[in-house]
N, CA, C and O atoms as a DFTB+ gen file, in Angstrom:
400 C
 N C O
     1  1      10.125      21.328     -25.890
     2  2       8.732      21.496     -26.233
     3  2       8.142      20.114     -26.568
     4  3       8.716      19.372     -27.366
     5  1       7.021      19.779     -25.971
     6  2       6.410      18.462     -26.148
     7  2       5.933      18.250     -27.577
     8  3       6.048      17.150     -28.119
     9  1       5.396      19.301     -28.186
    10  2       4.898      19.161     -29.550
    11  2       6.030      18.854     -30.530
    12  3       5.858      18.052     -31.448
    13  1       7.188      19.492     -30.336
    14  2       8.337      19.250     -31.195
    15  2       8.828      17.817     -31.025
    16  3       9.173      17.155     -32.003
    17  1       8.858      17.342     -29.788
    18  2       9.295      15.969     -29.526
    19  2       8.324      14.969     -30.136
    20  3       8.749      13.965     -30.706
    21  1       7.029      15.229     -30.023
    22  2       6.031      14.326     -30.605
    23  2       6.143      14.312     -32.121
    24  3       5.987      13.265     -32.748
    25  1       6.413      15.471     -32.713
    26  2       6.585      15.553     -34.163
    27  2       7.826      14.774     -34.606
    28  3       7.815      14.117     -35.647
    29  1       8.886      14.851     -33.814
    30  2      10.131      14.180     -34.171
    31  2       9.994      12.663     -34.122
    32  3      10.570      11.965     -34.957
    33  1       9.243      12.149     -33.161
    34  2       9.123      10.688     -33.073
    35  2       7.972      10.161     -33.918
    36  3       7.791       8.946     -34.002
    37  1       7.196      11.023     -34.540
    38  2       6.118      10.674     -35.467
    39  2       5.110       9.706     -34.856
    40  3       4.631       8.791     -35.525
    41  1       4.791       9.918     -33.568
    42  2       3.772       9.104     -32.915
    43  2       4.263       7.768     -32.423
    44  3       3.479       6.988     -31.884
    45  1       5.542       7.480     -32.592
    46  2       6.091       6.197     -32.138
    47  2       7.287       6.467     -31.244
    48  3       8.060       7.395     -31.482
    49  1       7.432       5.645     -30.212
    50  2       8.574       5.759     -29.308
    51  2       8.954       4.363     -28.835
    52  3       8.111       3.469     -28.771
    53  1      10.211       4.187     -28.510
    54  2      10.695       2.908     -27.996
    55  2      11.387       3.194     -26.672
    56  3      12.355       3.952     -26.621
    57  1      10.882       2.579     -25.587
    58  2      11.450       2.743     -24.261
    59  2      11.787       1.356     -23.741
    60  3      10.906       0.501     -23.642
    61  1      13.030       1.127     -23.413
    62  2      13.507      -0.169     -22.912
    63  2      13.082      -1.292     -23.852
    64  3      12.588      -2.326     -23.403
    65  1      13.269      -1.094     -25.127
    66  2      12.968      -2.070     -26.185
    67  2      11.487      -2.404     -26.292
    68  3      11.120      -3.436     -26.852
    69  1      10.623      -1.521     -25.748
    70  2       9.174      -1.720     -25.856
    71  2       8.610      -0.595     -26.715
    72  3       8.705       0.573     -26.336
    73  1       8.022      -0.926     -27.872
    74  2       7.457       0.138     -28.708
    75  2       6.195       0.714     -28.085
    76  3       5.324      -0.025     -27.625
    77  1       6.105       2.029     -28.075
    78  2       4.948       2.733     -27.521
    79  2       4.339       3.625     -28.583
    80  3       5.030       4.092     -29.488
    81  1       3.043       3.858     -28.468
    82  2       2.368       4.763     -29.380
    83  2       2.058       6.047     -28.614
    84  3       1.481       5.991     -27.528
    85  1       2.430       7.189     -29.158
    86  2       2.222       8.482     -28.521
    87  2       0.923       9.077     -29.037
    88  3       0.728       9.233     -30.243
    89  1       0.038       9.406     -28.102
    90  2      -1.240      10.011     -28.469
    91  2      -1.486      11.215     -27.565
    92  3      -1.086      11.230     -26.401
    93  1      -2.144      12.210     -28.118
    94  2      -2.487      13.394     -27.355
    95  2      -3.977      13.375     -27.076
    96  3      -4.767      12.933     -27.910
    97  1      -4.358      13.853     -25.904
    98  2      -5.769      13.936     -25.573
    99  2      -5.969      14.797     -24.344
   100  3      -5.016      15.141     -23.644
   101  1      -7.207      15.136     -24.094
   102  2      -7.538      15.918     -22.917
   103  2      -7.620      14.999     -21.703
   104  3      -8.003      13.836     -21.830
   105  1      -7.263      15.512     -20.527
   106  2      -7.422      14.707     -19.319
   107  2      -8.899      14.392     -19.094
   108  3      -9.767      15.233     -19.327
   109  1      -9.167      13.192     -18.645
   110  2     -10.548      12.769     -18.436
   111  2     -10.782      12.521     -16.953
   112  3      -9.906      12.014     -16.252
   113  1     -11.961      12.878     -16.488
   114  2     -12.348      12.649     -15.107
   115  2     -12.561      11.147     -14.923
   116  3     -13.245      10.515     -15.728
   117  1     -11.984      10.581     -13.876
   118  2     -12.090       9.152     -13.656
   119  2     -13.353       8.756     -12.899
   120  3     -13.754       7.592     -12.926
   121  1     -13.976       9.708     -12.231
   122  2     -15.205       9.389     -11.504
   123  2     -16.220      10.514     -11.703
   124  3     -15.929      11.523     -12.346
   125  1     -17.390      10.329     -11.151
   126  2     -18.452      11.320     -11.319
   127  2     -18.595      12.208     -10.098
   128  3     -19.561      12.965     -10.002
   129  1     -17.649      12.133      -9.155
   130  2     -17.734      12.921      -7.940
   131  2     -17.444      14.391      -8.237
   132  3     -16.541      14.716      -9.009
   133  1     -18.216      15.263      -7.618
   134  2     -18.045      16.696      -7.762
   135  2     -16.725      17.117      -7.120
   136  3     -16.304      16.536      -6.120
   137  1     -16.076      18.125      -7.695
   138  2     -14.771      18.570      -7.191
   139  2     -14.854      18.994      -5.733
   140  3     -13.967      18.659      -4.948
   141  1     -15.901      19.724      -5.354
   142  2     -16.051      20.168      -3.971
   143  2     -16.205      18.979      -3.020
   144  3     -15.641      18.976      -1.926
   145  1     -16.960      17.985      -3.438
   146  2     -17.146      16.789      -2.620
   147  2     -15.831      16.032      -2.481
   148  3     -15.514      15.539      -1.399
   149  1     -15.063      15.935      -3.562
   150  2     -13.768      15.259      -3.524
   151  2     -12.814      15.978      -2.574
   152  3     -12.097      15.337      -1.805
   153  1     -12.808      17.317      -2.628
   154  2     -11.936      18.095      -1.748
   155  2     -12.353      17.934      -0.285
   156  3     -11.496      17.855       0.595
   157  1     -13.663      17.883      -0.017
   158  2     -14.147      17.704       1.356
   159  2     -13.731      16.341       1.899
   160  3     -13.328      16.230       3.057
   161  1     -13.827      15.314       1.076
   162  2     -13.426      13.986       1.525
   163  2     -11.927      13.916       1.752
   164  3     -11.483      13.278       2.707
   165  1     -11.143      14.549       0.907
   166  2      -9.696      14.567       1.090
   167  2      -9.337      15.291       2.384
   168  3      -8.463      14.843       3.127
   169  1     -10.006      16.403       2.653
   170  2      -9.761      17.166       3.879
   171  2     -10.117      16.329       5.105
   172  3      -9.380      16.327       6.091
   173  1     -11.245      15.619       5.046
   174  2     -11.656      14.760       6.164
   175  2     -10.644      13.639       6.379
   176  3     -10.341      13.284       7.518
   177  1     -10.126      13.086       5.297
   178  2      -9.120      12.035       5.417
   179  2      -7.841      12.538       6.053
   180  3      -7.248      11.853       6.886
   181  1      -7.414      13.725       5.669
   182  2      -6.201      14.296       6.269
   183  2      -6.420      14.571       7.750
   184  3      -5.536      14.315       8.567
   185  1      -7.611      15.100       8.107
   186  2      -7.911      15.375       9.514
   187  2      -7.921      14.084      10.325
   188  3      -7.412      14.055      11.446
   189  1      -8.494      13.016       9.773
   190  2      -8.531      11.734      10.463
   191  2      -7.123      11.186      10.652
   192  3      -6.792      10.690      11.729
   193  1      -6.293      11.269       9.620
   194  2      -4.917      10.776       9.716
   195  2      -4.149      11.561      10.774
   196  3      -3.371      10.980      11.531
   197  1      -4.359      12.870      10.832
   198  2      -3.701      13.694      11.840
   199  2      -4.152      13.308      13.241
   200  3      -3.339      13.236      14.162
   201  1      -5.463      13.057      13.403
   202  2      -5.997      12.684      14.711
   203  2      -5.451      11.336      15.164
   204  3      -5.109      11.166      16.334
   205  1      -5.367      10.382      14.249
   206  2      -4.841       9.058      14.588
   207  2      -3.362       9.160      14.949
   208  3      -2.915       8.534      15.911
   209  1      -2.612       9.933      14.196
   210  2      -1.184      10.090      14.472
   211  2      -0.974      10.796      15.807
   212  3      -0.050      10.462      16.549
   213  1      -1.813      11.754      16.112
   214  2      -1.684      12.480      17.374
   215  2      -2.029      11.614      18.568
   216  3      -1.382      11.726      19.609
   217  1      -3.034      10.748      18.450
   218  2      -3.444       9.919      19.580
   219  2      -2.505       8.746      19.805
   220  3      -2.414       8.244      20.925
   221  1      -1.805       8.297      18.773
   222  2      -0.910       7.153      18.932
   223  2       0.480       7.572      19.363
   224  3       1.338       6.716      19.581
   225  1       0.723       8.861      19.491
   226  2       2.048       9.317      19.917
   227  2       3.042       9.352      18.789
   228  3       4.246       9.404      19.039
   229  1       2.586       9.325      17.556
   230  2       3.502       9.336      16.426
   231  2       4.203      10.677      16.286
   232  3       5.185      10.789      15.552
   233  1       3.706      11.702      16.986
   234  2       4.307      13.010      16.878
   235  2       5.580      13.148      17.690
   236  3       6.328      14.108      17.504
   237  1       5.843      12.196      18.599
   238  2       7.060      12.299      19.384
   239  2       8.255      11.999      18.508
   240  3       8.160      11.268      17.522
   241  1       9.365      12.569      18.880
   242  2      10.538      12.376      18.046
   243  2      11.674      11.834      18.878
   244  3      11.634      11.870      20.108
   245  1      12.681      11.334      18.202
   246  2      13.877      10.873      18.868
   247  2      13.945       9.370      18.941
   248  3      12.979       8.674      18.629
   249  1      15.114       8.865      19.364
   250  2      15.323       7.422      19.397
   251  2      14.505       6.725      20.474
   252  3      14.292       5.516      20.390
   253  1      14.039       7.458      21.488
   254  2      13.255       6.825      22.542
   255  2      11.955       6.260      21.981
   256  3      11.579       5.135      22.310
   257  1      11.262       7.028      21.135
   258  2      10.008       6.551      20.568
   259  2      10.238       5.389      19.610
   260  3       9.394       4.499      19.509
   261  1      11.359       5.383      18.911
   262  2      11.658       4.279      17.999
   263  2      11.904       3.005      18.792
   264  3      11.454       1.932      18.389
   265  1      12.617       3.106      19.919
   266  2      12.883       1.925      20.728
   267  2      11.622       1.438      21.410
   268  3      11.400       0.231      21.506
   269  1      10.787       2.357      21.889
   270  2       9.554       1.923      22.540
   271  2       8.627       1.274      21.528
   272  3       7.905       0.337      21.869
   273  1       8.632       1.749      20.299
   274  2       7.828       1.120      19.256
   275  2       8.318      -0.272      18.941
   276  3       7.519      -1.185      18.735
   277  1       9.639      -0.445      18.902
   278  2      10.221      -1.758      18.651
   279  2       9.891      -2.701      19.799
   280  3       9.545      -3.861      19.572
   281  1       9.997      -2.210      21.031
   282  2       9.687      -3.036      22.196
   283  2       8.215      -3.434      22.198
   284  3       7.875      -4.558      22.566
   285  1       7.350      -2.526      21.793
   286  2       5.919      -2.843      21.730
   287  2       5.645      -3.919      20.687
   288  3       4.830      -4.813      20.917
   289  1       6.323      -3.840      19.537
   290  2       6.136      -4.860      18.502
   291  2       6.642      -6.215      18.980
   292  3       6.001      -7.240      18.745
   293  1       7.805      -6.219      19.660
   294  2       8.345      -7.478      20.164
   295  2       7.436      -8.079      21.226
   296  3       7.232      -9.293      21.250
   297  1       6.886      -7.244      22.105
   298  2       5.968      -7.734      23.133
   299  2       4.704      -8.299      22.491
   300  3       4.166      -9.305      22.953
   301  1       4.235      -7.659      21.437
   302  2       3.049      -8.153      20.743
   303  2       3.317      -9.513      20.113
   304  3       2.467     -10.401      20.171
   305  1       4.479      -9.683      19.519
   306  2       4.839     -10.960      18.898
   307  2       4.947     -12.046      19.957
   308  3       4.473     -13.163      19.753
   309  1       5.575     -11.722      21.100
   310  2       5.729     -12.716      22.168
   311  2       4.391     -13.096      22.786
   312  3       4.227     -14.223      23.255
   313  1       3.428     -12.169      22.795
   314  2       2.139     -12.462      23.408
   315  2       1.206     -13.232      22.483
   316  3       0.118     -13.627      22.904
   317  1       1.600     -13.453      21.247
   318  2       0.744     -14.186      20.321
   319  2       0.579     -15.624      20.784
   320  3       1.507     -16.235      21.315
   321  1      -0.615     -16.148      20.573
   322  2      -0.843     -17.539      20.926
   323  2      -0.189     -18.431      19.878
   324  3       0.563     -17.954      19.028
   325  1      -0.474     -19.700      19.940
   326  2       0.192     -20.692      19.102
   327  2       0.140     -20.323      17.626
   328  3      -0.881     -19.880      17.101
   329  1       1.258     -20.520      16.997
   330  2       1.369     -20.303      15.563
   331  2       1.333     -21.675      14.907
   332  3       1.956     -22.617      15.398
   333  1       0.619     -21.791      13.817
   334  2       0.488     -23.077      13.137
   335  2       1.858     -23.578      12.703
   336  3       2.651     -22.822      12.142
   337  1       2.136     -24.856      12.964
   338  2       3.422     -25.413      12.543
   339  2       3.471     -25.563      11.028
   340  3       2.427     -25.637      10.380
   341  1       4.653     -25.608      10.466
   342  2       4.755     -25.765       9.015
   343  2       4.238     -27.136       8.590
   344  3       4.234     -28.065       9.398
   345  1       3.810     -27.281       7.362
   346  2       3.293     -28.561       6.894
   347  2       4.322     -29.666       7.070
   348  3       5.494     -29.507       6.729
   349  1       3.862     -30.789       7.610
   350  2       4.735     -31.927       7.789
   351  2       5.483     -31.942       9.111
   352  3       6.188     -32.908       9.401
   353  1       5.347     -30.883       9.931
   354  2       6.065     -30.831      11.199
   355  2       5.459     -31.806      12.205
   356  3       6.194     -32.423      12.975
   357  1       4.149     -31.955      12.215
   358  2       3.474     -32.891      13.113
   359  2       2.962     -34.070      12.305
   360  3       2.439     -33.900      11.204
   361  1       3.115     -35.255      12.854
   362  2       2.610     -36.448      12.176
   363  2       1.195     -36.692      12.678
   364  3       1.002     -37.385      13.677
   365  1       0.216     -36.135      12.001
   366  2      -1.175     -36.224      12.415
   367  2      -1.818     -37.414      11.705
   368  3      -1.680     -37.578      10.493
   369  1      -2.520     -38.236      12.476
   370  2      -3.226     -39.382      11.916
   371  2      -4.717     -39.082      11.913
   372  3      -5.346     -39.021      12.969
   373  1      -5.274     -38.896      10.739
   374  2      -6.694     -38.660      10.597
   375  2      -7.379     -39.996      10.350
   376  3      -6.795     -40.910       9.767
   377  1      -8.636     -40.099      10.803
   378  2      -9.388     -41.338      10.639
   379  2      -9.556     -41.671       9.162
   380  3      -9.528     -42.840       8.775
   381  1      -9.728     -40.647       8.345
   382  2      -9.923     -40.892       6.909
   383  2      -8.653     -41.455       6.268
   384  3      -8.729     -42.186       5.280
   385  1      -7.507     -41.123       6.814
   386  2      -6.256     -41.625       6.269
   387  2      -5.940     -43.031       6.758
   388  3      -5.232     -43.783       6.088
   389  1      -6.472     -43.389       7.945
   390  2      -6.197     -44.700       8.522
   391  2      -7.111     -45.781       7.927
   392  3      -6.860     -46.971       8.120
   393  1      -8.139     -45.390       7.226
   394  2      -9.053     -46.345       6.618
   395  2     -10.204     -46.715       7.522
   396  3     -10.944     -47.652       7.221
   397  1     -10.376     -46.002       8.629
   398  2     -11.475     -46.300       9.544
   399  2     -12.771     -45.708       9.047
   400  3     -13.808     -45.860       9.693
């Protein structure tokens, strides 16, 4: 029972050597959105996620789709244009550094 546990610790608790204060309160709404509006937006988000997953072929199963996904990622990486070299890899001479 939560009330018995709260009574036993007298409003104080220590978890992993960190003292905590135990307080009771009612849950508070974090935003001003109406419940029906929140549910409609959640439903729309789930429908959108389902549509995106269905169009990208994420519904297929088995090792074939995993390998084709890996091959697609590797092809995308290989098709990338030049990647910036790490600092100091190229000896670049700027006019401001040469004193001109």
